DOLO-727097 format. One record per residue: residue number from 0; x, y, z of N, C-alpha, C, O in turn. Coordinates in nm, 3 decimals, padded with zeros to 5 digits, m for minus. Example, Ala and Ser with C-alpha at 12.3 -4.5 7.8 and 13.67 -1.06 7.14 Angstrom:
! DOLO-727097
NODE pos  n_east n_north    n_up ca_east ca_north   ca_up  c_east c_north    c_up  o_east o_north    o_up
NODE   0  01.319 m00.569  00.780  01.230  m00.450  00.780  01.320 m00.330  00.780  01.424 m00.332  00.846
NODE   1  01.285 m00.225  00.708  01.367  m00.106  00.714  01.290  00.003  00.787  01.341  00.114  00.804
//
This chain:
! DOLO-727097
NODE pos  n_east n_north    n_up ca_east ca_north   ca_up  c_east c_north    c_up  o_east o_north    o_up
NODE   0 m01.251 m00.502  02.957 m01.050  m00.552  02.949 m01.039 m00.568  03.091 m01.083 m00.493  03.179
NODE   1 m00.970 m00.680  03.104 m00.884  m00.724  03.187 m00.765 m00.711  03.245 m00.673 m00.673  03.172
NODE   2 m00.737 m00.734  03.376 m00.610  m00.715  03.423 m00.558 m00.765  03.465 m00.520 m00.706  03.567
NODE   3 m00.531 m00.827  03.460 m00.426  m00.986  03.488 m00.293 m00.968  03.601 m00.218 m01.065  03.612
NODE   4 m00.267 m00.858  03.674 m00.140  m00.806  03.750 m00.035 m00.768  03.705 m00.009 m00.725  03.593
NODE   5  00.049 m00.789  03.824  00.208  m00.706  03.701  00.268 m00.871  03.747  00.247 m00.922  03.857
NODE   6  00.299 m00.897  03.702  00.398  m01.068  03.721  00.539 m01.033  03.729  00.604 m01.124  03.779
NODE   7  00.638 m00.886  03.683  00.771  m00.857  03.712  00.728 m00.853  03.889  00.769 m00.936  03.971
NODE   8  00.643 m00.746  03.917  00.629  m00.706  04.057  00.645 m00.838  04.187  00.685 m00.845  04.303
NODE   9  00.579 m00.945  04.068  00.489  m01.053  04.166  00.648 m01.146  04.153  00.640 m01.236  04.237
NODE  10  00.767 m01.153  04.088  00.827  m01.221  04.085  01.000 m01.182  04.168  01.104 m01.227  04.216
NODE  11  00.905 m01.041  04.125  01.011  m00.954  04.262  01.007 m01.002  04.399  01.108 m01.039  04.459
NODE  12  00.877 m01.003  04.453  00.782  m01.017  04.567  00.897 m01.195  04.595  00.990 m01.204  04.676
NODE  13  00.848 m01.307  04.504  00.914  m01.383  04.519  01.088 m01.432  04.556  01.123 m01.526  04.627
NODE  14  01.150 m01.362  04.504  01.318  m01.309  04.488  01.303 m01.317  04.663  01.318 m01.410  04.743
NODE  15  01.259 m01.147  04.682  01.287  m01.094  04.810  01.236 m01.187  04.879  01.298 m01.269  04.947
NODE  16  01.159 m01.181  04.869  01.120  m01.386  05.064  01.187 m01.476  05.035  01.203 m01.534  05.143
NODE  17  01.282 m01.571  04.902  01.340  m01.690  04.929  01.466 m01.655  05.001  01.542 m01.560  04.979
NODE  18  01.473 m01.742  05.084  01.560  m01.814  05.171  01.689 m01.848  05.026  01.685 m01.888  04.909
NODE  19  01.818 m01.788  05.155  01.953  m01.840  05.041  01.893 m01.678  04.931  01.921 m01.702  04.813
NODE  20  01.844 m01.576  04.942  01.914  m01.458  04.850  01.821 m01.387  04.957  01.708 m01.345  04.934
NODE  21  01.908 m01.378  05.111  01.901  m01.258  05.207  01.939 m01.133  05.118  01.884 m01.023  05.107
NODE  22  02.030 m01.176  05.071  02.139  m01.006  05.100  02.192 m00.991  04.980  02.305 m00.947  04.957
NODE  23  02.093 m01.035  04.882  02.043  m00.996  04.693  01.955 m00.872  04.693  01.841 m00.866  04.740
NODE  24  02.048 m00.734  04.609  01.963  m00.730  04.530  01.825 m00.756  04.421  01.866 m00.774  04.307
NODE  25  01.752 m00.758  04.427  01.630  m00.776  04.358  01.583 m00.652  04.252  01.555 m00.552  04.317
NODE  26  01.569 m00.635  04.128  01.523  m00.508  04.099  01.458 m00.550  03.907  01.463 m00.664  03.862
NODE  27  01.417 m00.454  03.842  01.348  m00.456  03.731  01.454 m00.387  03.692  01.416 m00.324  03.594
NODE  28  01.576 m00.360  03.715  01.619  m00.268  03.635  01.830 m00.267  03.717  01.893 m00.317  03.810
NODE  29  01.842 m00.212  03.649  02.021  m00.237  03.717  02.044 m00.067  03.810  02.150 m00.041  03.867
NODE  30  01.959  00.005  03.809  02.035   00.164  03.825  02.087  00.097  04.002  02.046  00.022  04.090
NODE  31  02.187  00.175  03.974  02.282   00.129  04.118  02.304  00.075  04.092  02.194  00.039  04.136
NODE  32  02.372 m00.054  04.021  02.500  m00.125  04.013  02.611 m00.106  03.985  02.649 m00.053  03.880
NODE  33  02.714 m00.164  04.116  02.781  m00.132  04.015  02.896 m00.302  04.040  02.968 m00.348  03.952
NODE  34  02.871 m00.393  04.248  02.942  m00.518  04.225  02.822 m00.556  04.346  02.756 m00.486  04.422
NODE  35  02.827 m00.671  04.327  02.757  m00.790  04.443  02.676 m00.855  04.355  02.670 m00.870  04.233
NODE  36  02.589 m00.906  04.491  02.476  m00.969  04.361  02.325 m00.945  04.386  02.244 m00.942  04.478
NODE  37  02.331 m00.933  04.290  02.159  m00.860  04.162  02.118 m00.954  04.111  02.180 m01.059  04.093
NODE  38  01.983 m00.925  04.073  01.874  m01.038  03.980  01.779 m00.887  03.981  01.716 m00.812  04.057
NODE  39  01.811 m00.901  03.866  01.682  m00.825  03.760  01.610 m00.888  03.676  01.675 m00.927  03.579
NODE  40  01.482 m00.918  03.673  01.372  m00.910  03.681  01.329 m00.847  03.562  01.326 m00.725  03.576
NODE  41  01.288 m00.890  03.431  01.241  m00.831  03.349  01.134 m00.950  03.173  01.177 m01.026  03.086
NODE  42  00.941 m00.878  03.222  00.912  m00.979  03.115  00.910 m00.934  03.005  00.846 m00.842  02.955
NODE  43  00.982 m01.003  02.966  01.053  m01.033  02.776  00.915 m01.039  02.690  00.932 m01.013  02.571
NODE  44  00.762 m01.072  02.737  00.676  m01.159  02.684  00.590 m01.231  02.742  00.558 m01.236  02.861
NODE  45  00.531 m01.325  02.594  00.415  m01.370  02.694  00.276 m01.373  02.662  00.226 m01.263  02.685
NODE  46  00.193 m01.457  02.618 m00.013  m01.401  02.563 m00.054 m01.457  02.599 m00.062 m01.580  02.594
NODE  47 m00.123 m01.331  02.685 m00.264  m01.413  02.737 m00.329 m01.496  02.637 m00.314 m01.520  02.517
NODE  48 m00.450 m01.551  02.781 m00.521  m01.647  02.703 m00.701 m01.535  02.768 m00.740 m01.542  02.884
NODE  49 m00.768 m01.456  02.668 m00.865  m01.405  02.747 m00.932 m01.466  02.777 m00.962 m01.483  02.895
NODE  50 m01.005 m01.552  02.636 m01.158  m01.661  02.723 m01.089 m01.757  02.858 m01.158 m01.823  02.936
NODE  51 m00.953 m01.749  02.863 m01.001  m01.828  02.989 m00.922 m01.731  03.069 m00.860 m01.790  03.157
NODE  52 m00.905 m01.621  03.070 m00.924  m01.522  03.209 m00.763 m01.482  03.258 m00.730 m01.401  03.345
NODE  53 m00.668 m01.576  03.166 m00.459  m01.601  03.231 m00.447 m01.569  03.129 m00.500 m01.562  03.018
NODE  54 m00.300 m01.533  03.226 m00.187  m01.461  03.209 m00.080 m01.567  03.130 m00.055 m01.687  03.143
NODE  55 m00.043 m01.488  03.067  00.166  m01.665  03.028  00.257 m01.581  02.978  00.301 m01.577  02.863
NODE  56  00.293 m01.491  03.101  00.416  m01.385  03.067  00.502 m01.467  03.089  00.501 m01.568  03.159
NODE  57  00.618 m01.399  02.997  00.733  m01.450  03.001  00.869 m01.395  03.072  00.929 m01.310  03.005
NODE  58  00.934 m01.436  03.216  00.993  m01.384  03.223  01.137 m01.394  03.272  01.163 m01.472  03.363
NODE  59  01.250 m01.302  03.205  01.360  m01.343  03.212  01.423 m01.230  03.383  01.383 m01.132  03.446
NODE  60  01.583 m01.366  03.392  01.610  m01.320  03.456  01.759 m01.356  03.512  01.821 m01.460  03.532
NODE  61  01.788 m01.189  03.532  01.953  m01.246  03.534  02.019 m01.180  03.644  02.012 m01.068  03.695
NODE  62  02.106 m01.317  03.671  02.183  m01.348  03.777  02.301 m01.262  03.778  02.384 m01.301  03.695
NODE  63  02.340 m01.144  03.853  02.553  m01.086  03.838  02.594 m01.102  03.974  02.524 m01.042  04.055
NODE  64  02.696 m01.171  04.020  02.792  m01.203  04.016  02.938 m01.139  04.077  02.976 m01.032  04.031
NODE  65  03.005 m01.197  04.165  03.156  m01.097  04.141  03.203 m01.226  04.060  03.275 m01.204  03.964
NODE  66  03.172 m01.351  04.086  03.218  m01.446  03.995  03.140 m01.519  03.927  03.018 m01.519  03.938
NODE  67  03.264 m01.646  03.786  03.101  m01.752  03.713  03.051 m01.809  03.793  02.939 m01.848  03.759
NODE  68  03.084 m01.840  03.905  03.024  m01.949  03.978  02.942 m01.921  04.048  02.837 m01.984  04.045
NODE  69  02.966 m01.784  04.163  02.858  m01.713  04.220  02.709 m01.682  04.128  02.589 m01.705  04.140
NODE  70  02.791 m01.621  04.042  02.633  m01.650  03.934  02.561 m01.705  03.915  02.445 m01.669  03.938
NODE  71  02.599 m01.846  03.853  02.585  m01.981  03.843  02.468 m02.058  03.978  02.403 m02.161  03.965
NODE  72  02.476 m01.952  04.121  02.489  m02.090  04.183  02.334 m01.955  04.227  02.226 m01.985  04.278
NODE  73  02.368 m01.856  04.196  02.264  m01.696  04.294  02.132 m01.716  04.118  02.012 m01.696  04.104
NODE  74  02.236 m01.758  04.029  02.037  m01.798  03.935  01.957 m01.944  03.921  01.845 m01.976  03.880
NODE  75  02.079 m02.019  03.977  02.017  m02.158  04.073  01.916 m02.119  04.177  01.796 m02.146  04.174
NODE  76  01.952 m02.083  04.227  01.890  m02.016  04.379  01.743 m01.926  04.325  01.638 m01.933  04.387
NODE  77  01.752 m01.882  04.259  01.647  m01.788  04.244  01.596 m01.834  04.119  01.621 m01.731  04.058
NODE  78  01.534 m01.923  04.016  01.520  m02.018  03.951  01.414 m02.097  04.028  01.298 m02.087  03.986
NODE  79  01.445 m02.195  04.165  01.434  m02.289  04.274  01.343 m02.271  04.338  01.253 m02.339  04.388
NODE  80  01.406 m02.070  04.331  01.251  m02.022  04.423  01.135 m01.979  04.363  01.045 m01.988  04.447
NODE  81  01.086 m01.929  04.238  00.985  m01.896  04.183  00.925 m02.048  04.098  00.810 m02.057  04.053
NODE  82  01.041 m02.168  04.090  00.874  m02.305  04.062  00.868 m02.307  04.209  00.753 m02.343  04.234
NODE  83  00.926 m02.288  04.310  00.843  m02.369  04.444  00.755 m02.232  04.465  00.670 m02.280  04.540
NODE  84  00.725 m02.122  04.452  00.630  m02.067  04.396  00.505 m02.035  04.349  00.436 m01.937  04.376
NODE  85  00.472 m02.185  04.232  00.359  m02.254  04.175  00.248 m02.271  04.273  00.245 m02.325  04.384
NODE  86  00.170 m02.219  04.212  00.044  m02.287  04.298  00.000 m02.210  04.431 m00.110 m02.221  04.486
NODE  87  00.137 m02.108  04.484  00.130  m02.032  04.605  00.151 m01.879  04.657  00.139 m01.832  04.770
NODE  88  00.182 m01.826  04.547  00.188  m01.708  04.558  00.096 m01.653  04.502  00.078 m01.669  04.381
NODE  89  00.012 m01.573  04.581 m00.075  m01.430  04.541 m00.077 m01.322  04.604 m00.095 m01.303  04.724
NODE  90 m00.050 m01.225  04.491 m00.002  m01.083  04.502 m00.010 m01.013  04.376 m00.023 m01.052  04.260
NODE  91  00.003 m00.893  04.430  00.031  m00.800  04.274 m00.065 m00.810  04.168 m00.026 m00.835  04.054
NODE  92 m00.229 m00.787  04.204 m00.315  m00.919  04.086 m00.260 m00.911  04.046 m00.211 m00.818  03.982
NODE  93 m00.235 m01.025  04.065 m00.253  m01.252  04.026 m00.261 m01.346  04.141 m00.260 m01.337  04.264
NODE  94 m00.272 m01.456  04.035 m00.230  m01.533  04.159 m00.115 m01.679  04.045 m00.127 m01.712  03.927
NODE  95 m00.043 m01.715  04.127  00.114  m01.741  03.993  00.009 m01.938  04.017  00.001 m01.990  04.128
NODE  96 m00.057 m02.009  03.875 m00.052  m02.158  03.879  00.011 m02.181  03.834  00.073 m02.170  03.940
NODE  97  00.084 m02.211  03.763  00.198  m02.256  03.706  00.308 m02.177  03.680  00.300 m02.055  03.691
NODE  98  00.422 m02.241  03.643  00.585  m02.205  03.608  00.655 m02.336  03.555  00.655 m02.437  03.626
NODE  99  00.720 m02.335  03.417  00.773  m02.387  03.312  00.954 m02.282  03.243  00.983 m02.168  03.205
NODE 100  01.027 m02.424  03.268  01.123  m02.336  03.146  01.072 m02.250  03.044  00.991 m02.290  02.960
NODE 101  01.117 m02.128  03.047  01.138  m02.140  02.864  01.263 m02.148  02.785  01.287 m02.218  02.687
NODE 102  01.357 m02.038  02.864  01.489  m02.076  02.855  01.572 m02.131  02.950  01.586 m02.078  03.061
NODE 103  01.622 m02.220  02.923  01.732  m02.224  03.026  01.822 m02.208  03.047  01.877 m02.222  02.937
NODE 104  01.915 m02.179  03.134  02.004  m02.130  03.173  02.146 m02.129  03.029  02.199 m02.197  02.941
NODE 105  02.145 m01.928  03.130  02.216  m01.942  03.004  02.390 m01.899  03.088  02.410 m01.954  03.197
NODE 106  02.461 m01.839  03.052  02.607  m01.801  03.034  02.590 m01.685  02.983  02.637 m01.689  02.869
NODE 107  02.545 m01.575  03.007  02.537  m01.444  02.912  02.604 m01.347  02.930  02.549 m01.271  03.009
NODE 108  02.734 m01.298  02.880  02.812  m01.184  02.966  02.725 m01.019  02.926  02.630 m00.986  02.855
NODE 109  02.771 m00.985  02.970  02.653  m00.836  02.988  02.745 m00.770  02.886  02.864 m00.762  02.853
NODE 110  02.590 m00.714  02.848  02.686  m00.648  02.639  02.681 m00.488  02.639  02.682 m00.415  02.540
NODE 111  02.675 m00.440  02.811  02.711  m00.263  02.874  02.906 m00.303  02.914  03.012 m00.259  02.870
NODE 112  02.860 m00.428  03.037  03.046  m00.465  03.033  03.011 m00.616  03.044  02.921 m00.680  03.098
NODE 113  03.145 m00.652  02.953  03.161  m00.782  02.968  03.246 m00.841  03.031  03.314 m00.924  02.971
NODE 114  03.275 m00.809  03.214  03.407  m00.817  03.250  03.182 m00.907  03.381  03.118 m00.986  03.449
NODE 115  03.200 m00.801  03.313  03.070  m00.894  03.453  03.038 m01.043  03.430  02.980 m01.086  03.330
NODE 116  03.079 m01.110  03.523  02.947  m01.227  03.598  02.802 m01.199  03.502  02.774 m01.088  03.457
NODE 117  02.732 m01.301  03.485  02.570  m01.258  03.405  02.537 m01.421  03.376  02.629 m01.475  03.315
NODE 118  02.442 m01.494  03.402  02.360  m01.574  03.359  02.228 m01.593  03.373  02.192 m01.645  03.478
NODE 119  02.116 m01.555  03.265  02.066  m01.567  03.284  01.935 m01.683  03.228  01.966 m01.779  03.157
NODE 120  01.798 m01.658  03.269  01.700  m01.845  03.233  01.573 m01.729  03.267  01.565 m01.635  03.347
NODE 121  01.466 m01.795  03.146  01.322  m01.719  03.135  01.258 m01.819  03.200  01.287 m01.934  03.232
NODE 122  01.199 m01.773  03.208  01.071  m01.875  03.337  00.904 m01.859  03.260  00.854 m01.747  03.257
NODE 123  00.845 m01.952  03.216  00.748  m01.929  03.170  00.626 m01.894  03.301  00.692 m01.885  03.404
NODE 124  00.513 m01.879  03.324  00.447  m01.907  03.428  00.267 m01.891  03.342  00.242 m01.837  03.235
NODE 125  00.194 m01.943  03.417  00.009  m01.955  03.366 m00.060 m01.869  03.568 m00.062 m01.918  03.680
NODE 126 m00.109 m01.709  03.506 m00.146  m01.594  03.629 m00.271 m01.578  03.584 m00.311 m01.567  03.467
NODE 127 m00.328 m01.576  03.680 m00.475  m01.560  03.678 m00.493 m01.406  03.761 m00.418 m01.378  03.856
NODE 128 m00.573 m01.336  03.725 m00.567  m01.224  03.810 m00.611 m01.202  03.981 m00.734 m01.213  03.981
NODE 129 m00.584 m01.187  04.062 m00.707  m01.141  04.177 m00.691 m01.056  04.223 m00.571 m01.034  04.237
NODE 130 m00.777 m00.955  04.274 m00.822  m00.810  04.335 m00.716 m00.821  04.455 m00.707 m00.731  04.538
//
């Protein structure tokens, strides 16, 4: 059985290290969220190609902020940071080879609190396991 690494943790690392996202909370959950700028990273699917030893995770990123414009700016900055890491990032048991849009940027008020400003997008990654 091949272990493909942790794509969620890799994207969190990329976002935490990105220029322009210094004062943003980045996590795979919303525990502790109340206000402020926040990025939630979740793997929502993707199918590995076993014979090529590559994984194809789909990663959803939700950007929360004080208002719609700030949430949009945050989502765009996060998307740009992940796309820029293509071919550069190695960590969390994987190397990131490619990144493409899976679902474009969409306004999506939070189901639990519709007053929260939130934009969501999803990217499809191509990763290979690395020690």
